[in-house]
C-alpha positions as CSV (number, residue, x, y, z in Angstrom):
1,M,-12.6,22.6,-2.1
2,Q,-9.4,20.9,-0.9
3,L,-7.9,20.1,-4.3
4,S,-4.1,20.4,-4.1
5,R,-0.8,19.1,-5.4
6,V,2.8,19.2,-4.3
7,P,4.9,22.2,-5.2
8,G,6.9,22.2,-8.5
9,A,7.3,24.2,-11.7
10,G,5.8,21.4,-13.8
11,W,2.3,20.1,-14.5
12,I,0.6,17.0,-13.1
13,V,-1.7,15.4,-15.5
14,L,-4.1,12.6,-14.3
15,I,-5.9,10.6,-17.0
16,G,-8.8,8.4,-16.2
17,G,-7.9,5.7,-18.7
18,G,-8.7,4.8,-22.3
19,E,-7.0,3.1,-25.3
20,F,-4.7,5.4,-27.2
21,S,-4.7,2.9,-30.1
22,F,-8.5,3.5,-30.5
23,G,-8.2,7.3,-30.2
24,E,-9.8,7.4,-26.7
25,T,-7.2,9.6,-25.2
26,E,-6.4,11.8,-28.2
27,A,-8.1,15.0,-26.8
28,V,-6.4,14.5,-23.5
29,D,-3.0,13.9,-25.1
30,A,-3.3,17.1,-27.2
31,A,-4.1,19.0,-24.0
32,W,-1.0,17.9,-22.0
33,L,1.3,18.1,-25.0
34,E,0.5,21.8,-25.3
35,K,2.1,22.2,-21.8
36,V,5.3,20.4,-22.7
37,A,6.6,23.3,-24.9
38,D,6.2,25.6,-21.9
39,S,7.7,23.3,-19.3
40,G,11.3,24.2,-19.7
41,D,13.9,22.0,-21.3
42,A,16.5,20.0,-19.4
43,S,20.1,20.8,-20.3
44,G,21.0,19.1,-23.5
45,A,17.6,17.5,-24.1
46,P,15.9,17.4,-27.5
47,A,13.0,19.8,-27.7
48,S,9.8,18.4,-26.3
49,S,11.1,14.9,-25.6
50,V,8.8,12.5,-23.8
51,G,10.0,9.7,-21.5
52,F,7.7,6.7,-21.2
53,I,7.8,4.6,-18.0
54,P,6.1,1.2,-18.4
55,A,6.6,-0.1,-14.8
56,A,2.9,-0.5,-14.0
57,S,2.3,-2.8,-16.9
58,G,5.6,-4.7,-17.1
59,S,5.1,-4.9,-20.9
60,T,8.2,-4.5,-23.1
61,E,6.0,-3.7,-26.0
62,Y,3.8,-0.9,-24.5
63,G,6.5,1.8,-24.9
64,G,7.0,1.0,-28.6
65,H,3.3,1.2,-29.4
66,F,2.9,4.4,-27.4
67,A,5.9,5.9,-29.3
68,E,4.4,5.0,-32.6
69,Y,1.1,6.7,-31.6
70,L,2.6,9.9,-30.3
71,Q,5.0,10.2,-33.2
72,G,2.3,9.5,-35.7
73,H,-0.4,11.7,-34.2
74,F,1.6,14.6,-32.7
75,D,5.1,14.3,-34.2
76,R,6.6,14.0,-30.7
77,P,9.6,11.7,-30.0
78,V,9.3,9.2,-27.2
79,E,12.1,7.3,-25.4
80,T,11.1,4.4,-23.2
81,V,12.7,4.5,-19.7
82,P,12.9,0.7,-19.1
83,I,11.8,0.5,-15.5
84,Y,10.0,-2.8,-14.8
85,R,11.4,-3.9,-11.4
86,A,13.0,-2.3,-8.4
87,R,16.4,-2.9,-9.7
88,D,15.6,-0.9,-12.8
89,G,14.6,2.0,-10.6
90,R,18.1,2.0,-9.1
91,R,20.0,2.2,-12.5
92,Q,21.7,5.5,-13.1
93,K,21.1,5.3,-16.8
94,N,17.3,5.4,-16.2
95,C,17.7,8.3,-13.9
96,K,19.6,10.2,-16.6
97,R,16.8,9.3,-19.1
98,I,14.3,10.8,-16.7
99,A,16.4,13.9,-16.1
100,S,16.7,14.6,-19.9
101,A,13.0,14.4,-20.7
102,D,10.6,17.4,-20.9
103,A,7.6,15.2,-20.1
104,L,7.4,11.9,-18.3
105,Y,4.4,9.6,-19.1
106,I,3.7,6.8,-16.6
107,G,1.7,4.1,-18.4
108,G,-1.2,2.2,-16.9
109,G,-1.3,-1.3,-15.6
110,V,-1.2,-2.5,-11.9
111,T,-0.7,-0.1,-9.0
112,N,1.4,-2.7,-7.1
113,H,3.8,-3.2,-9.9
114,L,4.5,0.6,-10.2
115,L,4.9,1.1,-6.5
116,D,7.2,-1.9,-6.1
117,A,9.4,-0.6,-9.0
118,L,9.6,3.0,-7.8
119,V,9.0,3.5,-4.1
120,G,12.3,4.6,-2.4
121,S,14.2,4.5,-5.7
122,P,16.7,6.9,-7.3
123,A,14.4,6.9,-10.3
124,L,11.5,8.3,-8.3
125,E,13.8,11.0,-6.8
126,A,14.8,11.9,-10.4
127,L,11.1,12.1,-11.4
128,E,10.3,14.3,-8.5
129,E,13.3,16.6,-9.3
130,R,12.4,16.8,-12.9
131,F,8.8,17.8,-12.0
132,R,10.1,20.4,-9.6
133,S,12.2,21.9,-12.4
134,G,9.4,22.1,-14.9
135,A,8.6,18.8,-16.6
136,V,5.1,17.7,-17.3
137,V,4.3,14.4,-15.5
138,V,1.4,12.4,-17.0
139,A,-0.1,9.4,-15.3
140,I,-2.9,7.3,-16.7
141,A,-5.3,4.8,-15.0
142,A,-3.5,2.8,-12.3
143,A,-0.5,5.2,-12.5
144,A,-2.8,8.2,-11.8
145,Q,-4.1,6.4,-8.7
146,T,-0.6,6.0,-7.3
147,L,0.0,9.7,-7.2
148,G,-2.6,10.1,-4.4
149,V,-2.0,9.3,-0.7
150,A,-3.4,5.8,-1.2
151,A,-4.2,3.3,-3.9
152,R,-6.1,0.1,-4.1
153,D,-4.0,-3.0,-3.4
154,L,-4.9,-5.3,-6.3
155,F,-3.1,-8.3,-4.8
156,G,-3.8,-8.2,-1.1
157,G,-7.0,-6.2,-1.0
158,G,-7.4,-3.0,1.0
159,L,-5.3,0.1,0.4
160,V,-1.6,0.8,0.1
161,A,0.3,4.1,0.4
162,G,0.7,6.1,-2.8
163,F,3.4,8.6,-3.8
164,G,1.5,11.4,-2.1
165,W,1.8,14.0,-4.9
166,L,-1.8,15.0,-4.1
167,P,-1.7,16.0,-0.5
168,N,-4.7,14.4,1.3
169,G,-6.1,13.3,-2.1
170,V,-7.0,10.0,-3.8
171,V,-7.9,9.2,-7.4
172,E,-10.2,6.5,-8.8
173,T,-9.8,5.9,-12.5
174,N,-12.0,4.4,-15.2
175,F,-14.7,5.9,-13.0
176,D,-18.4,5.4,-13.4
177,P,-20.4,7.9,-11.4
178,S,-23.2,5.5,-11.0
179,H,-20.9,3.0,-9.3
180,D,-18.8,5.1,-7.0
181,R,-18.1,2.6,-4.2
182,R,-14.4,2.3,-4.9
183,L,-13.8,6.0,-4.7
184,R,-15.7,6.1,-1.4
185,Q,-13.5,3.3,-0.1
186,L,-10.4,5.2,-1.1
187,L,-11.7,8.2,0.8
188,E,-11.9,6.1,4.0
189,H,-8.1,6.1,4.2
190,P,-7.0,8.1,7.2
191,K,-4.9,10.5,5.2
192,A,-7.6,11.1,2.5
193,K,-9.6,14.3,2.7
194,W,-10.8,14.5,-0.9
195,G,-11.0,12.3,-4.0
196,L,-11.4,12.6,-7.8
197,G,-13.3,10.2,-10.1
198,L,-11.9,10.2,-13.6
199,P,-13.8,8.3,-16.3
200,A,-11.8,6.9,-19.2
201,G,-10.9,9.6,-21.8
202,S,-11.1,12.3,-19.2
203,A,-8.3,14.2,-17.4
204,I,-7.5,16.9,-14.9
205,L,-4.3,19.0,-15.4
206,L,-2.9,20.6,-12.3
207,G,-0.5,23.5,-13.0
208,P,2.3,25.3,-11.1
209,N,0.4,28.5,-10.5
210,N,-2.8,27.1,-9.0
211,E,-4.1,26.4,-12.5
212,V,-6.6,23.6,-13.1
213,E,-7.8,22.5,-16.5
214,Q,-9.9,19.5,-17.4
215,V,-10.8,17.4,-20.4
216,G,-14.1,15.6,-20.2
217,K,-16.0,15.0,-17.0
218,V,-14.3,15.0,-13.6
219,Y,-16.0,14.2,-10.3
220,Y,-15.1,15.3,-6.8
221,L,-15.9,13.9,-3.4
222,D,-14.8,15.1,0.1
223,D,-16.8,12.7,2.3
224,P,-17.1,8.9,2.0
225,T,-20.8,9.3,2.6
226,G,-21.3,12.7,1.0
227,A,-22.6,13.8,-2.4
228,L,-20.6,13.3,-5.5
229,V,-20.0,16.5,-7.4
230,E,-19.2,17.0,-11.1
231,L,-16.6,19.7,-11.4
232,D,-17.3,22.7,-13.6
233,E,-14.4,24.8,-14.9
234,P,-12.8,27.0,-13.7
235,V,-11.6,25.2,-10.6
236,E,-8.9,26.7,-8.3
237,L,-6.2,24.7,-6.5
238,D,-5.5,25.3,-2.8
239,E,-2.0,26.7,-2.2
240,P,0.7,24.2,-3.1
241,S,1.6,22.2,0.0
242,D,4.6,20.2,1.1
243,G,2.1,17.6,2.2
């Protein structure tokens, strides 16, 4: 199995989707929040602070609703990092917000919006550095797909390059194992060697010491025409790679 992630002291959490307002991600959120306390605090940051990045959705209300949910259900403070466009990703204040958070939650929406806002930006560099130093980075739905080497282009069709946090890996979210065509198409990308299918309400958590945890069902594919496999715990990561 070729499952791997970039090196870093933090956790990467990929969530398949689901509405937090309806309780569909509560089990997943409880799982990644357990990792936040162990992730290491940034200098001067409040204990277990969560930064929310709404770039994929473009919604100015998403962060507030998420903050109410996380505070009400888990007593965790949330600060929105207001990145909606490329210019927001260049603002030093947003980089400082990212650097001061113990966890960064990247909300769902449209892959293209997130890539346009963050690719090549100081904010993405700050996110990568914070992950390397121990933060938990959580990505849901479209955001989870962008962490692979490729993502679906929702505007132009075809595939676009992702952030590459999963060397040779791709992710299909809101996944239905009986309709796996989109995951197989992602795996046709020349850099893709393996793929994950994550149904709504499920997640896979990739830790710094080759640890892998999962919530709900997670599916794995390493050939566009091969057999889809449901992962059983425990699963081991390949050695962290620089990709």
